[in-house]
TORMAR-914644 format. One record per residue: x, y, z of N, C-alpha, C, O in turn; residue in three letters; residue number from 1. Coordinates in Angstrom, 2 decimals. Layout:
TORMAR-914644
+---------+---------+---------+---------+---------+---------+---------+---------+---------+---------+---------+---------+------+-----+
:    n_xx :    n_yy :    n_zz :   ca_xx :   ca_yy :   ca_zz :    c_xx :    c_yy :    c_zz :    o_xx :    o_yy :    o_zz : code : pos :
+---------+---------+---------+---------+---------+---------+---------+---------+---------+---------+---------+---------+------+-----+
:       X :       Y :       Z :       X :       Y :       Z :       X :       Y :       Z :       X :       Y :       Z :  ala : NUM :
...
+---------+---------+---------+---------+---------+---------+---------+---------+---------+---------+---------+---------+------+-----+
END
This chain:
TORMAR-914644
+---------+---------+---------+---------+---------+---------+---------+---------+---------+---------+---------+---------+------+-----+
:    n_xx :    n_yy :    n_zz :   ca_xx :   ca_yy :   ca_zz :    c_xx :    c_yy :    c_zz :    o_xx :    o_yy :    o_zz : code : pos :
+---------+---------+---------+---------+---------+---------+---------+---------+---------+---------+---------+---------+------+-----+
:  -32.86 :  140.74 :   -6.23 :  -32.89 :  140.08 :   -7.52 :  -32.28 :  138.68 :   -7.43 :  -32.77 :  137.74 :   -8.05 :  unk :   1 :
:  -31.21 :  138.56 :   -6.65 :  -30.54 :  137.28 :   -6.55 :  -31.45 :  136.25 :   -5.87 :  -31.44 :  135.07 :   -6.23 :  unk :   2 :
:  -32.24 :  136.68 :   -4.88 :  -33.16 :  135.77 :   -4.20 :  -34.26 :  135.29 :   -5.12 :  -34.66 :  134.13 :   -5.06 :  unk :   3 :
:  -34.74 :  136.17 :   -5.99 :  -35.80 :  135.78 :   -6.93 :  -35.27 :  134.76 :   -7.94 :  -35.96 :  133.79 :   -8.26 :  unk :   4 :
:  -34.05 :  134.98 :   -8.43 :  -33.45 :  134.04 :   -9.38 :  -33.22 :  132.68 :   -8.72 :  -33.47 :  131.64 :   -9.32 :  unk :   5 :
:  -32.75 :  132.69 :   -7.49 :  -32.50 :  131.45 :   -6.77 :  -33.81 :  130.70 :   -6.55 :  -33.87 :  129.48 :   -6.70 :  unk :   6 :
:  -34.85 :  131.43 :   -6.18 :  -36.16 :  130.80 :   -5.97 :  -36.71 :  130.20 :   -7.25 :  -37.28 :  129.11 :   -7.24 :  unk :   7 :
:  -36.54 :  130.92 :   -8.36 :  -37.01 :  130.41 :   -9.65 :  -36.26 :  129.15 :  -10.05 :  -36.85 :  128.19 :  -10.55 :  unk :   8 :
:  -34.94 :  129.14 :   -9.83 :  -34.15 :  127.94 :  -10.16 :  -34.55 :  126.76 :   -9.30 :  -34.62 :  125.63 :   -9.80 :  unk :   9 :
:  -34.82 :  126.98 :   -8.03 :  -35.28 :  125.90 :   -7.16 :  -36.62 :  125.35 :   -7.62 :  -36.83 :  124.14 :   -7.62 :  unk :  10 :
:  -37.53 :  126.24 :   -8.01 :  -38.83 :  125.81 :   -8.50 :  -38.69 :  124.95 :   -9.76 :  -39.32 :  123.90 :   -9.87 :  unk :  11 :
:  -37.87 :  125.41 :  -10.70 :  -37.66 :  124.66 :  -11.93 :  -37.05 :  123.30 :  -11.64 :  -37.47 :  122.30 :  -12.21 :  unk :  12 :
:  -36.07 :  123.26 :  -10.75 :  -35.43 :  121.98 :  -10.41 :  -36.44 :  121.02 :   -9.79 :  -36.48 :  119.84 :  -10.16 :  unk :  13 :
:  -37.25 :  121.51 :   -8.87 :  -38.24 :  120.65 :   -8.20 :  -39.31 :  120.17 :   -9.18 :  -39.70 :  119.01 :   -9.14 :  unk :  14 :
:  -39.79 :  121.05 :  -10.05 :  -40.79 :  120.63 :  -11.03 :  -40.21 :  119.63 :  -12.02 :  -40.88 :  118.67 :  -12.40 :  unk :  15 :
:  -38.96 :  119.83 :  -12.43 :  -38.31 :  118.88 :  -13.33 :  -38.14 :  117.52 :  -12.68 :  -38.34 :  116.49 :  -13.32 :  unk :  16 :
:  -37.76 :  117.51 :  -11.41 :  -37.59 :  116.25 :  -10.69 :  -38.92 :  115.52 :  -10.56 :  -38.99 :  114.31 :  -10.77 :  unk :  17 :
:  -39.98 :  116.26 :  -10.22 :  -41.30 :  115.66 :  -10.07 :  -41.80 :  115.10 :  -11.39 :  -42.32 :  113.99 :  -11.43 :  unk :  18 :
:  -41.65 :  115.86 :  -12.45 :  -42.11 :  115.41 :  -13.77 :  -41.32 :  114.20 :  -14.23 :  -41.89 :  113.23 :  -14.74 :  unk :  19 :
:  -40.00 :  114.24 :  -14.05 :  -39.16 :  113.12 :  -14.45 :  -39.47 :  111.85 :  -13.68 :  -39.49 :  110.76 :  -14.25 :  unk :  20 :
:  -39.73 :  112.00 :  -12.39 :  -40.07 :  110.84 :  -11.57 :  -41.38 :  110.22 :  -12.03 :  -41.51 :  109.00 :  -12.12 :  unk :  21 :
:  -42.36 :  111.06 :  -12.32 :  -43.66 :  110.55 :  -12.78 :  -43.52 :  109.85 :  -14.13 :  -44.15 :  108.82 :  -14.36 :  unk :  22 :
:  -42.71 :  110.40 :  -15.03 :  -42.52 :  109.80 :  -16.34 :  -41.86 :  108.42 :  -16.23 :  -42.32 :  107.46 :  -16.86 :  unk :  23 :
:  -40.81 :  108.34 :  -15.45 :  -40.12 :  107.05 :  -15.30 :  -41.02 :  106.04 :  -14.59 :  -40.99 :  104.85 :  -14.92 :  unk :  24 :
:  -41.81 :  106.49 :  -13.64 :  -42.74 :  105.58 :  -12.96 :  -43.78 :  105.05 :  -13.94 :  -44.14 :  103.88 :  -13.89 :  unk :  25 :
:  -44.26 :  105.91 :  -14.84 :  -45.24 :  105.46 :  -15.84 :  -44.61 :  104.45 :  -16.80 :  -45.25 :  103.46 :  -17.15 :  unk :  26 :
:  -43.38 :  104.68 :  -17.22 :  -42.69 :  103.73 :  -18.10 :  -42.49 :  102.40 :  -17.40 :  -42.73 :  101.34 :  -17.98 :  unk :  27 :
:  -42.07 :  102.45 :  -16.14 :  -41.86 :  101.23 :  -15.37 :  -43.17 :  100.46 :  -15.20 :  -43.21 :   99.25 :  -15.40 :  unk :  28 :
:  -44.23 :  101.18 :  -14.85 :  -45.54 :  100.54 :  -14.64 :  -46.06 :   99.91 :  -15.92 :  -46.59 :   98.80 :  -15.90 :  unk :  29 :
:  -45.90 :  100.61 :  -17.04 :  -46.34 :  100.07 :  -18.33 :  -45.56 :   98.80 :  -18.69 :  -46.13 :   97.84 :  -19.19 :  unk :  30 :
:  -44.26 :   98.81 :  -18.42 :  -43.45 :   97.62 :  -18.72 :  -43.82 :   96.45 :  -17.83 :  -43.86 :   95.30 :  -18.29 :  unk :  31 :
:  -44.08 :   96.72 :  -16.57 :  -44.47 :   95.65 :  -15.65 :  -45.81 :   95.04 :  -16.08 :  -45.97 :   93.82 :  -16.08 :  unk :  32 :
:  -46.76 :   95.91 :  -16.43 :  -48.10 :   95.43 :  -16.81 :  -48.11 :   94.72 :  -18.16 :  -49.02 :   93.95 :  -18.44 :  unk :  33 :
:  -47.11 :   94.98 :  -19.00 :  -47.07 :   94.30 :  -20.30 :  -46.45 :   92.91 :  -20.20 :  -46.39 :   92.18 :  -21.19 :  unk :  34 :
:  -46.00 :   92.55 :  -19.03 :  -45.46 :   91.22 :  -18.83 :  -43.95 :   91.14 :  -18.91 :  -43.39 :   90.05 :  -18.94 :  unk :  35 :
:  -43.28 :   92.28 :  -18.94 :  -41.82 :   92.28 :  -19.05 :  -41.16 :   91.94 :  -17.72 :  -39.99 :   91.56 :  -17.69 :  unk :  36 :
:  -41.87 :   92.06 :  -16.62 :  -41.31 :   91.78 :  -15.32 :  -40.54 :   92.96 :  -14.77 :  -40.41 :   94.00 :  -15.43 :  unk :  37 :
:  -40.03 :   92.79 :  -13.56 :  -39.34 :   93.90 :  -12.89 :  -38.06 :   94.28 :  -13.61 :  -37.76 :   95.47 :  -13.75 :  unk :  38 :
:  -37.31 :   93.30 :  -14.09 :  -36.06 :   93.60 :  -14.79 :  -36.33 :   94.35 :  -16.09 :  -35.62 :   95.30 :  -16.42 :  unk :  39 :
:  -37.35 :   93.94 :  -16.82 :  -37.72 :   94.64 :  -18.05 :  -38.17 :   96.06 :  -17.76 :  -37.89 :   96.98 :  -18.53 :  unk :  40 :
:  -38.87 :   96.25 :  -16.65 :  -39.30 :   97.59 :  -16.26 :  -38.13 :   98.49 :  -15.95 :  -38.11 :   99.66 :  -16.33 :  unk :  41 :
:  -37.13 :   97.95 :  -15.25 :  -35.93 :   98.73 :  -14.93 :  -35.14 :   99.05 :  -16.19 :  -34.64 :  100.17 :  -16.35 :  unk :  42 :
:  -35.01 :   98.08 :  -17.07 :  -34.27 :   98.31 :  -18.31 :  -34.93 :   99.38 :  -19.17 :  -34.26 :  100.26 :  -19.70 :  unk :  43 :
:  -36.24 :   99.31 :  -19.29 :  -36.92 :  100.31 :  -20.11 :  -36.87 :  101.69 :  -19.45 :  -36.77 :  102.70 :  -20.14 :  unk :  44 :
:  -36.95 :  101.74 :  -18.13 :  -36.85 :  103.03 :  -17.42 :  -35.49 :  103.67 :  -17.64 :  -35.41 :  104.87 :  -17.91 :  unk :  45 :
:  -34.43 :  102.89 :  -17.51 :  -33.09 :  103.43 :  -17.72 :  -32.86 :  103.80 :  -19.19 :  -32.14 :  104.75 :  -19.48 :  unk :  46 :
:  -33.47 :  103.04 :  -20.11 :  -33.33 :  103.38 :  -21.53 :  -33.99 :  104.72 :  -21.83 :  -33.41 :  105.54 :  -22.54 :  unk :  47 :
:  -35.18 :  104.95 :  -21.29 :  -35.85 :  106.24 :  -21.49 :  -35.05 :  107.36 :  -20.86 :  -34.90 :  108.43 :  -21.45 :  unk :  48 :
:  -34.53 :  107.14 :  -19.65 :  -33.73 :  108.16 :  -18.99 :  -32.46 :  108.47 :  -19.79 :  -32.06 :  109.63 :  -19.87 :  unk :  49 :
:  -31.84 :  107.46 :  -20.37 :  -30.64 :  107.69 :  -21.18 :  -30.97 :  108.48 :  -22.44 :  -30.21 :  109.37 :  -22.84 :  unk :  50 :
:  -32.08 :  108.17 :  -23.08 :  -32.49 :  108.91 :  -24.28 :  -32.76 :  110.36 :  -23.95 :  -32.33 :  111.26 :  -24.68 :  unk :  51 :
:  -33.46 :  110.60 :  -22.85 :  -33.73 :  111.98 :  -22.43 :  -32.42 :  112.71 :  -22.12 :  -32.26 :  113.88 :  -22.49 :  unk :  52 :
:  -31.50 :  112.03 :  -21.45 :  -30.21 :  112.66 :  -21.11 :  -29.40 :  113.01 :  -22.35 :  -28.83 :  114.10 :  -22.43 :  unk :  53 :
:  -29.34 :  112.11 :  -23.32 :  -28.59 :  112.36 :  -24.56 :  -29.24 :  113.49 :  -25.35 :  -28.55 :  114.34 :  -25.91 :  unk :  54 :
:  -30.58 :  113.49 :  -25.40 :  -31.28 :  114.56 :  -26.12 :  -31.04 :  115.91 :  -25.45 :  -30.85 :  116.92 :  -26.14 :  unk :  55 :
:  -31.04 :  115.95 :  -24.13 :  -30.79 :  117.19 :  -23.40 :  -29.36 :  117.68 :  -23.63 :  -29.14 :  118.87 :  -23.84 :  unk :  56 :
:  -28.42 :  116.77 :  -23.60 :  -27.02 :  117.14 :  -23.85 :  -26.84 :  117.67 :  -25.27 :  -26.15 :  118.67 :  -25.48 :  unk :  57 :
:  -27.45 :  117.01 :  -26.25 :  -27.38 :  117.48 :  -27.63 :  -27.99 :  118.86 :  -27.80 :  -27.44 :  119.70 :  -28.51 :  unk :  58 :
:  -29.12 :  119.09 :  -27.14 :  -29.77 :  120.40 :  -27.20 :  -28.89 :  121.47 :  -26.57 :  -28.78 :  122.58 :  -27.10 :  unk :  59 :
:  -28.27 :  121.16 :  -25.45 :  -27.40 :  122.12 :  -24.77 :  -26.19 :  122.47 :  -25.64 :  -25.79 :  123.63 :  -25.71 :  unk :  60 :
:  -25.60 :  121.48 :  -26.28 :  -24.45 :  121.73 :  -27.15 :  -24.87 :  122.58 :  -28.35 :  -24.16 :  123.52 :  -28.71 :  unk :  61 :
:  -26.00 :  122.25 :  -28.96 :  -26.48 :  123.00 :  -30.11 :  -26.78 :  124.45 :  -29.74 :  -26.41 :  125.37 :  -30.47 :  unk :  62 :
:  -27.45 :  124.66 :  -28.62 :  -27.77 :  126.02 :  -28.20 :  -26.50 :  126.79 :  -27.83 :  -26.40 :  127.99 :  -28.09 :  unk :  63 :
:  -25.54 :  126.11 :  -27.23 :  -24.28 :  126.75 :  -26.89 :  -23.51 :  127.20 :  -28.12 :  -22.98 :  128.31 :  -28.15 :  unk :  64 :
:  -23.45 :  126.35 :  -29.13 :  -22.77 :  126.73 :  -30.38 :  -23.49 :  127.88 :  -31.07 :  -22.86 :  128.79 :  -31.62 :  unk :  65 :
:  -24.81 :  127.83 :  -31.04 :  -25.59 :  128.89 :  -31.67 :  -25.36 :  130.22 :  -30.98 :  -25.26 :  131.26 :  -31.63 :  unk :  66 :
:  -25.27 :  130.19 :  -29.65 :  -25.05 :  131.42 :  -28.89 :  -23.66 :  131.99 :  -29.19 :  -23.52 :  133.20 :  -29.37 :  unk :  67 :
:  -22.66 :  131.14 :  -29.25 :  -21.30 :  131.60 :  -29.54 :  -21.22 :  132.16 :  -30.95 :  -20.59 :  133.19 :  -31.17 :  unk :  68 :
:  -21.86 :  131.49 :  -31.91 :  -21.85 :  131.97 :  -33.29 :  -22.53 :  133.33 :  -33.40 :  -21.99 :  134.23 :  -34.05 :  unk :  69 :
:  -23.68 :  133.48 :  -32.79 :  -24.39 :  134.77 :  -32.84 :  -23.60 :  135.86 :  -32.14 :  -23.55 :  137.00 :  -32.62 :  unk :  70 :
:  -22.99 :  135.53 :  -31.04 :  -22.23 :  136.52 :  -30.28 :  -20.99 :  136.96 :  -31.05 :  -20.67 :  138.15 :  -31.09 :  unk :  71 :
:  -20.31 :  136.01 :  -31.65 :  -19.11 :  136.33 :  -32.42 :  -19.46 :  137.19 :  -33.62 :  -18.76 :  138.16 :  -33.91 :  unk :  72 :
:  -20.52 :  136.86 :  -34.31 :  -20.90 :  137.61 :  -35.50 :  -21.32 :  139.03 :  -35.17 :  -21.10 :  139.94 :  -35.97 :  unk :  73 :
:  -21.91 :  139.23 :  -34.01 :  -22.40 :  140.57 :  -33.68 :  -21.35 :  141.44 :  -33.02 :  -21.54 :  142.65 :  -32.94 :  unk :  74 :
:  -20.25 :  140.87 :  -32.53 :  -19.26 :  141.67 :  -31.81 :  -17.96 :  141.86 :  -32.58 :  -17.01 :  142.43 :  -32.04 :  unk :  75 :
:  -17.92 :  141.40 :  -33.81 :  -16.70 :  141.58 :  -34.60 :  -16.64 :  143.02 :  -35.09 :  -17.57 :  143.51 :  -35.73 :  unk :  76 :
:  -15.55 :  143.69 :  -34.80 :  -15.36 :  145.07 :  -35.23 :  -14.09 :  145.14 :  -36.06 :  -13.09 :  144.48 :  -35.76 :  unk :  77 :
:  -14.14 :  145.92 :  -37.08 :  -12.93 :  146.10 :  -37.88 :  -12.18 :  147.31 :  -37.34 :  -12.77 :  148.36 :  -37.08 :  unk :  78 :
:  -10.91 :  147.15 :  -37.18 :  -10.07 :  148.24 :  -36.68 :   -9.23 :  148.74 :  -37.85 :   -8.46 :  147.99 :  -38.45 :  unk :  79 :
:   -9.40 :  149.99 :  -38.15 :   -8.62 :  150.56 :  -39.25 :   -7.30 :  151.07 :  -38.70 :   -7.30 :  151.80 :  -37.70 :  unk :  80 :
:   -6.21 :  150.71 :  -39.32 :   -4.91 :  151.17 :  -38.81 :   -4.77 :  152.69 :  -38.98 :   -5.22 :  153.27 :  -39.96 :  unk :  81 :
:   -4.15 :  153.27 :  -38.00 :   -3.91 :  154.73 :  -38.07 :   -2.43 :  154.98 :  -38.26 :   -1.59 :  154.18 :  -37.85 :  unk :  82 :
:   -2.13 :  156.08 :  -38.86 :   -0.74 :  156.44 :  -39.09 :   -0.15 :  157.00 :  -37.79 :   -0.75 :  157.88 :  -37.16 :  unk :  83 :
:    0.99 :  156.49 :  -37.40 :    1.64 :  156.95 :  -36.17 :    2.12 :  158.40 :  -36.35 :    2.53 :  158.79 :  -37.44 :  unk :  84 :
:    2.08 :  159.17 :  -35.28 :    2.58 :  160.55 :  -35.37 :    4.06 :  160.56 :  -35.73 :    4.81 :  159.66 :  -35.35 :  unk :  85 :
:    4.46 :  161.56 :  -36.43 :    5.84 :  161.64 :  -36.90 :    6.85 :  161.88 :  -35.78 :    8.02 :  161.53 :  -35.95 :  unk :  86 :
:    6.44 :  162.45 :  -34.66 :    7.40 :  162.80 :  -33.60 :    7.55 :  161.71 :  -32.53 :    8.08 :  161.99 :  -31.45 :  unk :  87 :
:    7.11 :  160.49 :  -32.79 :    7.24 :  159.42 :  -31.81 :    8.63 :  158.81 :  -31.94 :    9.04 :  158.44 :  -33.04 :  unk :  88 :
:    9.36 :  158.69 :  -30.82 :   10.69 :  158.08 :  -30.82 :   10.66 :  156.89 :  -29.88 :    9.91 :  156.87 :  -28.90 :  unk :  89 :
:   11.48 :  155.91 :  -30.17 :   11.54 :  154.73 :  -29.33 :   12.60 :  154.81 :  -28.30 :   12.77 :  153.88 :  -27.51 :  unk :  90 :
+---------+---------+---------+---------+---------+---------+---------+---------+---------+---------+---------+---------+------+-----+
END
C-alpha cells in the first residue's frame, strides 16, 4: 500500500510540474508576442505564479480549518459525572 501511495504522489507531482511549466511558458510567450519584451514576459510569468501560489495557500488554509471544524464537531462527547463510591479513602 505504501508503494502505491508513493507512486501516486510522484505522478501527481510530475503532472503538476509539467502543467505548471506549460502554463508559465504560455504566459511568457503571450507577453513576448504582445510586445512587452523579455522583462515584461518574466514579470507577467512571476505575477501569474504568485497568484496561483496565494490561491493555493488560501485553499489549503480554508480546507484545513473546515477539516478541523468538522472533526471537532463530530468528536465532542459529553461526559456525565458519576458519584464516587462511598468506601473510597484518600
